[in-house]
C-alpha positions, -999 to +999 in steps of 0.1 A: -367-160-147-392-173-117-387-162-084-403-192-070-375-218-079-344-196-068-365-187-031-374-227-027-338-235-038-327-211-012-350-217+017-345-254+012-307-260+014-307-231+044-327-256+063-303-284+056-275-264+062-256-277+027-241-242+029-215-254+003-241-266-023-259-232-017-229-215-023-220-232-056-261-227-069-256-191-056-225-188-075-240-202-107-273-180-098-253-146-104-256-141-141-293-151-142-297-125-109-281-099-126-299-100-159-334-096-135-329-067-120-363-054-118-374-084-101-344-086-069-363-061-048-398-086-047-372-122-044-355-104-017-387-098+004-397-134-007-368-144+019-358-143+056-328-123+063-320-135+092-321-168+081-314-172+046-285-147+050-266-162+017-293-161-006-298-125+006-260-115-002-263-125-037-291-105-043-272-071-027-242-082-052-266-084-077-283-051-073-249-033-063-236-045-100-269-027-115-259+004-099-296+015-097-297+021-061-321+044-050-324+044-010-288+041-002-304+038+038-323+002+030-294-010+012-267+001+038-286-011+065-295-043+051-257-055+039-247-039+076-273-064+093-262-095+069-224-089+074-234-086+116-257-115+112-238-145+094-226-168+110-191-190+107-204-217+084-227-196+062-190-173+062-170-202+051-187-203+018-199-167+017-160-150+017-164-144-025-198-124-022-189-102+006-158-093-012-178-088-045-206-067-026-175-046-007-158-041-037-188-030-055-204-009-023-170+012-025-173+019-060-205+028-058-204+050-027-175+070-040-193+076-073-221+092-057-198+111-031-213+091-004-176+073+007-183+081+048-215+062+047-197+029+040-173+031+061-185+011+092-200-013+067-168-025+049-150-024+086-173-050+099-169-073+067-127-067+073-135-079+113-157-110+096-136-125+070-102-116+093-091-143+111-064-123+131-054-080+127-020-094+105-040-107+078-047-085+048-079-095+034-095-081-002-119-057+016-090-038+033-082-022-003-123-011-003-121+006+032-085+021+024-109+038-006-137+049+011-114+063+041-094+081+019-121+095-006-139+109+028-111+118+043-121+106+074-087+088+090-098+075+121-112+043+115-082+030+084-049+046+105-046+018+136-054-006+106-027+008+088+002+007+116-002-031+116+023-049+096+008-071+076+025-114+078-005-130+061-027-124+029-058-144+030-066-168+003-099-163+001-104-197-013-075-195-039-096-163-055-072-133-037-067-106-064-032-093-064-044-061-074-060-056-037-031-057-020-014-030-045-043-007-041-045-012+000-007-004-002-010+026-028-042+039-008-025+036+028+009+051+014-020+084+000-034+086+035-002+088+055+006+115+030-026+134+039-017+133+078+023+140+066+033+106+082+060+107+054+082+079+064+053+051+062+040+065+035+073+061+015+074+023+028+039+016+014+047+030-020+080+008-019+056-019-012+034-011-040+067-008-064+084-044-051+057-065-051+067-096-072+050-092-108+054-103-144+041-071-158+033-037-146+001-024-136-009+014-137-016+015-098+021+005-096+035+033-118+014+059-101+030+046-068+066+050-081+059+084-093+054+090-055+079+073-039+105+087-061+093+124-050+088+111-010+121+095-012+133+133-019+112+147+008+125+121+034+161+113+024+167+143+004+198+153+026+214+113+022+231+106-008+216+098-045+215+061-034+186+064-010+164+069-044+171+032-055+146+005-055+159-026-031+176-052-050+152-081-051+125-054-069+115-071-104+135-059-132+107-051-153+101-026-127+137-006-142+128-017-177+095-007-182+085+022-153+116+045-155+108+053-189+076+059-184+087+083-156+114+107-169+098+136-159+103+122-124+134+110-124+146+143-141+134+160-106+157+132-089+187+144-112+184+180-102+175+180-066+211+162-065+234+187-082+217+212-056+209+238-081+178+256-071+173+272-106+177+239-123+149+220-096+127+249-107+134+247-145+125+210-148+092+216-126+081+245-145+089+225-176+066+197-164+038+213-144+009+203-163+023+170-163+024+172-122-008+190-119-028+162-139-012+130-121-021+152-089+014+155-074+021+189-073+020+196-038+045+173-035+072+185-065+066+217-045+073+206-011+107+189-031+117+223-040+112+232-006+127+203+009+161+208-012+166+242+002+165+228+037+189+202+026+215+223+013+208+243+046+219+214+067+248+208+048+263+241+050+260+227+089+291+205+086+321+230+070+307+261+084+306+274+125+289+306+113+276+323+085+259+354+077+224+353+064+233+367+033+255+341+027+232+309+034+207+329+010+237+326-018+247+294-012+217+278-012+196+296-038+167+316-017+155+346-030+164+365-003+182+368+037+145+371+050+135+338+034+165+325+047+158+334+083+126+323+079+138+284+069+165+284+093+139+293+123+116+269+107+141+239+108+154+252+141+114+252+158+113+213+140+148+199+153+163+196+122+194+217+128+205+231+158+214+268+155+210+309+170+207+336+145+222+374+160+194+396+148+222+426+158+245+412+124+226+389+105+248+358+116+239+326+117+258+301+140+255+263+140+254+246+172+262+209+177+236+186+185+226+197+228+212+153+230+232+134+254+215+103+253+211+103+288+173+112+296+143+093+305+127+099+272+157+091+249+160+053+273+121+049+266+129+057+229+158+033+227+133+007+245+103+008+221+128+005+192+144-020+209+109-038+215+095-035+184+129-053+169+124-082+189+092-086+179+103-088+145+126-108+147+100-132+164+078-127+136+105-135+110+114-165+126+082-179+129+073-175+091+105-189+082+094-222+102+059-220+084+078-217+050+099-246+056+072-268+065+049-260+037+042-284+012+052-258-020+087-252-001+096-290+005+081-299-031+104-269-047+133-282-025+127-317-038+124-309-071+158-285-069+173-315-056+167-339-081+172-314-107+210-307-093+212-346-092+202-352-130+230-322-135+254-343-117+251-374-133+250-362-168+283-343-156+297-372-148+283-390-179+304-363-202+336-364-183+338-401-183+327-405-223+363-379-224+382-403-214+386-392-178+394-353-195+372-323-192+355-316-225+365-285-240+404-290-225+431-307-242+464-316-225 
C-alpha cells in the first residue's frame, strides 16, 4: 500500500472537517492497514497526532491487532494522548475505533502481564465516551478486566457502585457480550473484596440477561451465582437459590444440566448434613479447582456450619459446646467454640460462652432500633429507595414515548382487532352459535 494516498486523504478530510466521510474512509482502510503492519510506524509519523487524531487512532488499532508492540511506553503514551486530545466532533465518528482499541489493548496488556498500565488509558476512554455516569459503554468491560487482572480495585469500585440505567448504542454496534463481561468481571471484583451481596447481584444480572442462546460467560456466572447464594442466603429456604421469574427459559433448560456438580452442592447444603456436603466437595474437587471456584466451595462448607449454628438459636436458649459440635457436624467442641466466637464478633448471633462448664447461652438481639446510627441507616435506605423510584419512573416515561414501544403497542392493537373481527366472523357464520358448542 502506498502511504501517500492514505496520508493525503486523512489530512485533506481533517482540514475540511469532513469527519463523517473520514470515519467511513478509515473503516474501509482497516483491513489494508492490518495487512501492512511493517509500514504503520512510518505512516503514524507522517501524521500530526495533535490534528489528525482519527487517522492516528486507526493506525493504533491496526498495530494492536497485529500484536507486535515492542515499545509499550510509546504505545500507551500515544493512545492516552489521542484519547485526551480528541474533540467531541471527532469523537462522534471515532467511537467504534476507540472501542476496538480498548478491547485489543486490554487483551494485549493482560497477555503481557502489564494490565495495571492500561487502567488510566481505558479510564480516559470511558470518561470520553460516556454521556452520564449511569451509562454503560463497551470499554467498561475492558477497565474491569484490567483492574481484576492487576488486582487494583480502587479505580473500578466507584464505577461498579453506580447503578447502570442506560447502555450506549455506539452507532448500533454495541456488543451484548460487553455487558455480560462487565457484570461478570464486576462480580469477580466484588468477590475479591468480599462484598458478597453485591457480587451475587452482578452474577444474577449476567445470568438473567435476555438471551436466545447461553454463552460461556453466563455459564461461569451461574456457577458462582449458585455458590454465592448459599454464602449470602444459606440460612434461608432453598427457594432463594432459584433465579427470578423473568429469567430466560433457555437458562434453566441448558445451564442447569451443565452445572450439576454445583446443583448437587446446593442440594447437599440444604439437607443440613455436613458429611454429605463434604462428600460432594471431595467428589468434584478437581472440577471446582479447574473452574477456580474451590475457594468459594470451601466458603460454602464453612457457611453451612454457621447457618446450622444460627438455626440452633431459635429452639434453644442454652446448649453445651459438645452438643453444638454434634448437631452441626463439627469435629470437636473447640472448633464449635471458635465458630461461635467469630459469629459473635461479626454480629451474626448474640451469645455468651461459659468457660467453666462449656455452655453457650443464646441471647436475644440487643438492638433497640433507637440509636442515632440506626436512624441514619434507615434514612439512608429510605433515600436510596426514593432515588430508585424516581429513576424507575423516569425510565418508564422514556419507554412509553419511545418509537419502539409505540410501534409495538400499535401493532399489538391491530393484531387484537384482527382477532376480534375474525372471532365475530366465526360467530356470525355459525348462526349465532359459538363454534364447537351445541344447544
